[in-house]
N, C-alpha and C positions, 0 to 999 in steps of 0.2 A: 558148273555151268558157265559160258562167258558170258556175260552181259555189257554192253555200252549204251549207256544212257544219255543223251544229249538233252540239254535244256539252254533256255536262254533267248531263244527266239521271240519274234512279236512283229507287231507293225511300228514302222519308224519312219518320220519324214525323211526325205531327201536331206544329206549333209549330217544325219544322226549318226547314233553310234548305238552299237551291242556288242555284248560280250556273251560268246556262246561257251558253254561247258560240256564236257563228255566225261562221266565219271566210269570208270572201267571196274570190273569185276572178274573173277575167276581167271585172271591172267596175272604173270608178273610183270606188271608194268613198267618197271625199270627195262626191262629186257625186249620192251614192244616200241616199233618206230608208229608214230601216231600221224595221222593224217584227217584233214580236214576236206571233204568234196562236196560239191552242189549239183543239183540239178533243177534247171528251169523247165517249165512246160514247154512240151516239144522239143527239148534240146537232149542232148547225151549229158550223162554225169561226167563233171571236171572236176579235175584235182584243183583246189584253191590252194592249202597250203599242208607243209609236213615239216615234223620235227623229229629227228632220229633219235634214238636211245642216248647217242652220245651229246645231243643238244643242238645239233647242227638244223637250221632250217632252210626252208625253199618256198618260193611263192609263184602262183601263176602272174604274169606279167600285168593282168588287168587289174590286182589288187598291191601290186609292190608300192610301198609308202603310205598305204592307208590299213591294212591289216597286219596283225602281229599273232605270231603262234607262240604259246609257252605251256610248259608241262610242271606239274607238282607231282613229283613221283611218291612224297608223303601223302598225298590225298588221292593217288591213282586217279588224277584229273588231267586233261588236257584242255586248254582254253584257244577260243580264237576272237581276239578283240579287233572288231570292224569298226573302222571311224570313216568319216567324209562317205557315208551310203550314199548308192545311187540307185535309182531304178532298176538298173540292169543287174544288179546286187540281189535280185529277187529269186529266191529258188528255196528248196527244201536242201539243209545243211546236213549231212552226214558226216559222222566220225567213222574212222576206220583204224583197225590195230592189225600192225604186221609183225610176228615173231621175229626177234634179230636173228636167231638161228635158225629154225625152223621153216619159216615164212609162212606160218598159217596164216588167214586173214580171218577179221571179224569185222561184222558193221553193225551200226547202230540203227535206230528206227527213224531218225531224223527229226529235224526241226524245221518250220516253217518260218523262214526270214522274209517278210513284206517291205519293200522301200516305196512308200507312195505319199503324197500330199493330199 
């Protein structure tokens, strides 16, 4: 059974930082491309950042220079480091895995991030 479990969300003031984690089980983690998405109230879910199995990363323009993504294949975990947070970063953040070969997809349950003073 595949499980993706996000953690690290919470309430933070504007300008603050959070680090999200997504721990995977039931998949060969190193063979999966990993992504972070977010969904704000009343908005569509959007891709925030991705890191493929080979390590290449990509980011949506609105978070470039503020967010970073990394993975620890030994711990089956992907991280999203979020700095200089803004109120518009408020959303539920989801982790997604896509198998490099078969392209099967799995989602986590999400973690709430609220940026507010």
